[in-house]
N, C-alpha and C positions, 0 to 999 in steps of 0.2 A: 504494501500501501506506500509505504514511501517513496519507494523507486519511484510505480511509479501517479507521487501523487492525487488516491482519495482515499475516501473516508477506508474502504472496507475494502478487503478478497476474501473472497469466501475459498474454499479447499477445492471449490469445479470454478473455477474461474477462468475464463481462457487473457493469461497475459497481456495478448498483442491484441486481443478484441478491447481491452479495458486503455487500451489506447497503448500499451510497450510500442520501441521499435526497434531495428541494431543495436541504436546508441543505450539504451535504457537497458538493454539487457546485457549491455558488456559490464554494466554494472551494481544490473542484481545479480550476474555473473562472481563477480567481484566480489558487492558481498558475503553470498551465499560462501563463498571460500574463506571470508576474512570470519567470517561470524561462527562459522557448520564445519571451517575447517575441514572441507573436505571439493574435492576437486570434480566441479563441472566445467562441461563447454557449453560453448558459446551452440554448437548442433544440435546438444541436447536440446537445452529450453529454446530452440523454433522446435524438438521434434515434439517435445511431451509442455506444450506453455500450460498446464495445469499444476495445480499445486501437487494435488494427489498424485500424478504419473512422476514428478517434477522427484516423491517420495521415491518413490521404487527408485529408481534411479543413482536416487541418493545413498540410498540403500547396499546396491553394487557398488559405487566411488571409492574409491581411493583416499589416500588423506591425505595434504595439501606437502606441496615441497616445503621444506624447513628453511625457518626463518632467515633472513638473509644475516647476518652479523659484521658487525666493522669487526677490523684484522690490522696491528701492523703492518700500517707501508709495505715495500722490499726499495731501501737505496737505487737501487735499479728495476725498473718496472719493464716490463717480457713483450 
């Protein structure tokens, strides 16, 4: 609902029918990765644009890549 700027979204509402488009899809996928620590592709969102359908995709997804961490900078950069 936040990404789409709507008051309410039910599990059967279609992301694209509610005004979603490719840029908002990118935002949503990023938010899912950050919040749920689950890897989801844009393609999966296009193929399963409801929360109910995404739930199954997320059950099968792998965990998100490890976060980047700062490390000492080498004197000579390759």
